[in-house]
C-alpha positions in Angstrom: -20.3 -8.7 2.0 -17.9 -10.5 -0.5 -14.4 -9.1 -0.5 -14.4 -8.6 -4.2 -17.6 -6.5 -3.9 -16.0 -4.1 -1.3 -13.2 -2.8 -3.5 -14.4 -1.4 -6.8 -11.2 0.1 -8.4 -8.0 1.9 -7.5 -8.0 5.7 -8.0 -5.0 6.6 -10.2 -4.8 10.3 -9.7 -2.0 12.8 -9.1 -3.0 13.1 -5.4 -3.0 9.4 -5.1 0.5 9.1 -6.6 1.7 11.8 -4.2 0.2 10.1 -1.2 1.7 6.7 -2.2 5.2 8.2 -2.5 5.2 10.4 0.6 2.8 8.8 3.2 2.6 5.2 2.0 -1.2 5.6 1.4 -3.4 4.1 -1.4 -6.7 5.6 -2.8 -9.5 3.2 -3.6 -13.1 3.4 -4.7 -15.1 1.2 -2.5 -18.8 0.1 -2.2 -21.0 2.8 -0.8 -22.2 0.5 2.1 -18.7 -0.8 3.0 -17.3 0.2 6.4 -13.7 0.7 7.5 -13.4 -2.8 8.9 -14.6 -4.5 5.7 -12.2 -2.3 3.6 -9.3 -3.2 5.8 -10.0 -6.9 5.7 -10.5 -6.8 1.9 -7.2 -5.0 1.2 -5.2 -7.3 3.6 -6.6 -10.5 2.0 -6.6 -9.4 -1.6 -3.2 -7.7 -1.8 -1.4 -9.6 1.1 -0.3 -6.4 2.9 -0.8 -5.1 6.4 -3.0 -2.0 6.9 -2.4 0.5 9.6 -5.4 2.8 9.1 -8.4 3.3 6.9 -10.2 6.6 6.3 -13.4 6.7 4.2 -15.4 9.6 2.7 -18.5 10.0 0.6 -18.1 11.9 -2.7 -21.4 13.5 -3.5 -22.7 13.8 -7.0 -22.5 17.1 -8.8 -25.2 19.0 -10.7 -24.4 18.8 -14.4 -26.1 20.5 -17.3 -25.8 19.8 -21.1 -27.9 22.4 -22.9 -31.4 22.3 -21.4 -31.0 18.9 -19.9 -30.0 18.7 -16.2 -28.7 15.7 -14.3 -26.6 14.6 -11.3 -23.4 12.6 -11.4 -23.3 9.5 -9.3 -22.4 9.4 -5.6 -19.5 7.1 -4.6 -17.3 6.3 -1.6 -13.5 6.8 -1.4 -11.1 5.0 1.0 -7.6 6.3 1.9 -5.7 3.2 3.1 -2.5 3.7 5.1 -0.2 0.8 4.9 2.2 -0.2 7.7 5.9 0.8 7.4 7.7 -1.6 5.1 4.6 -2.6 3.1 4.2 -1.5 -0.5 1.2 -1.6 -2.9 1.7 -0.2 -6.4 -0.9 -0.6 -9.1 1.3 0.7 -11.9 4.2 -1.5 -11.1 5.6 -2.9 -14.4 3.6 -0.5 -16.6 5.7 1.5 -19.0 
């Protein structure tokens, strides 16, 4: 799998900002078929940082309804990447 196919986008949420400040962790949306080893390799090569640990979880789609029409939101995969001490990865650096 290509490294650019593994990482879809960073998750810029309040929980992600809190984890980044307190535990030096980053939240990412990754490809559903990517494993922890591929995520670690992709983050280290793309962002030039050292990764200590990767945790992945599947986010299941929710039942949604709009009037009489029903549907399901898409399923996706989330990765919580723990960086080694001294490493920093900030997606909002320089944004004001």
